[in-house]
Each structure stands twice: as C-alpha cells, then as structure tokens.
N, C-alpha and C positions, 0 to 999 in steps of 0.2 A: 879110450878113445878123447882124445884131448877136445875143449872146446875146438879151440883156433882148426883143426883138423875136423871135427864136427862140419863147422860152418865151411868149406872149404870142401867142403864133402855135401853139403848137400846143395850148395852152388851150384857146384858144376851138375848136379842134378838135375835140378830148376833148366838149368840153362842147354841144360842134352834131351829135356823133354822138351822146353816153351820156345824153341830155336828148329828142332823140325817142325814146330805144329803152324808155326808164323812160313817159313818156306815153305808147305806143302797145303797151305792152306787153297791156294786158286786149284791144284790141282787136286786134292781128296779134301774140300772145307768138313768135311764129316768124321776125320779121321782126325783130323790138327785139330780142331772142337774137343775134341771126346783127349789128345793128347797135351793140350792148353788147360782141361781142366785137370787130369792130375797136377801140372803143374803149382796151378794153385792147393789142392789138395796138400803137397808138398809145404806148402806155405802151413795153413792154415792147422795142420797139425799140432807144430811146435813152439805156437800163440796160442790154443788153446791149454795145453799141457801147460805152461805161464801163467795164464789167466784164473786158470785150477790150484796152482801151490807145484802143481806138480816136476815145473823146471823153472829154473833160474830167468831174471830179467834177466839182460845182456846184452850185450854188443850181436847177435847174432838173434837176438828176437827185434833188435831194432832195423835189421835183413831182409825180418823172415816179413816185416811188415811193410817196408819200403818195398819189396820183391810181390810182394801183395794190392800194392797202391799199378808199380807195374801189369802186372794183368786185368785188376783192373780197370786200368786207364782201355787194356787192348779189347776187351770184351765184346762189344759191338761189336765188331769188325769179324767178331769168329760166327757168327751168325749168317752170311751172306745170301742173299735172294734167292731161292729153288736147290740152297739146302737143307732142306721137310724131310723132302723124300727117303728110306731109309733105313738102316737101323742109327738112328739119329739121336735117341732120348729125350728127344726136344716134342713140345705139345704144339700142333701146327697153330696156336693161341700167339706161338715167336712176333711169323708172322700175319696174321691177322688183327691181330692187335698187339700192330707197331707202337702203338704212343703210348701202350700199360707197360709195354716192356722195354721200349728210352726211359721210362720212368724210373725203370728195377733198376738196370743199369746206373741210371745213372744216378742211383742211393746207393746201391753200391761201390761204385763208384765213389761218392761223395764220405760213405765211412769209411773204407778203405786208404781217403784225404785224413781225413781225423786220428783213424789210427795210426797210421804212419808222423801226423805230429804230439800222438801221448808220449809222456815221461810213462817213470816205473809205476803211477800210483793213477793214470786215466788209465793201461795202459789192457787192464782187462775187462773195465766196464764198456770200453773200444770194441776190444774184441766181441766179446758176445751183443753190440749194435752190429758189430760187420754179420755176424753169425748171423743177425735175426733175420737182414737185406737179403741171405745165402736162403734161408728159411721162407723168407717170399717168397724170389722167387721161381727156386724149389716149385712151388706147391702150386703157382701159378701155372708157370711153363716148361716144368720138366713132367716128360713122361713113367710115373712108379718105378723102382721097380720091387 
C-alpha cells in the first residue's frame, strides 16, 4: 500500500469514527466518547511507530499530529454532566474532581499543540510527552481494564 493510499485510508477511518461520535454525543454520550477515543488511538499508533523508528516521518505523520490536536481540542466536550453512569470506563473523579480533570485535559491539549508544531527532530520527544499526559489522565480518571 502506498503512503498516499494509507494516509487517505487513515484519514477516512478517523472521520468515520469521530464524526458519528460527535453527532451522537447528545443522544448517547458514552458511546460517542468510546468512538471518540478510538479515533485518538488511530492517530496515536502510527505516531508512536514513528517515534520508535518503526516508520518514517512524513506528511502522514504531520497529518496524524494535526488530527490529534483536533481531538485534543474536543476532549472536554466528550464528558458532559450526567454521562458517568453505566459502562463508561471512566472513574467518578472525572466529575467529582472537575478542576483536576480540566487540568489533565488542558495538559493533553497543550502537549498535542506542541506535537502538531514539532518538526522531524522534535517529534519523538513530543510524542512521548503527549503519551505521558494520556497516562496521567488514565491513571487518575479511567477505570482499569
């Protein structure tokens, strides 16, 4: 598969995951949030592969970083009040520690912005910094799987 074909396929997949999630947020915020995080996962995987030297840095890499920033900017909206009941995968602290959660989301957004602005030489450290914000939020606000 060519790089261009892969880029188109990944972009289409991200849109297919994110668009329904965004549209369904009002109707079923839990399912919307799950779909939303699948979109994040689809961007993170290739970026980690680039950071580890398993894939080359390319236009696709920059597209994934820009996609991650777009998702980061929407993250807070994926946790509306009242969406903490049921099979959510989230801890109640998302809502009971709203200030702490907001800080974690802001750290994710800031790291995603730095990643989107990173050049080839700053990319791997920026991916690792982004991953640390993901881990920090997951440790404090996500149920163990």
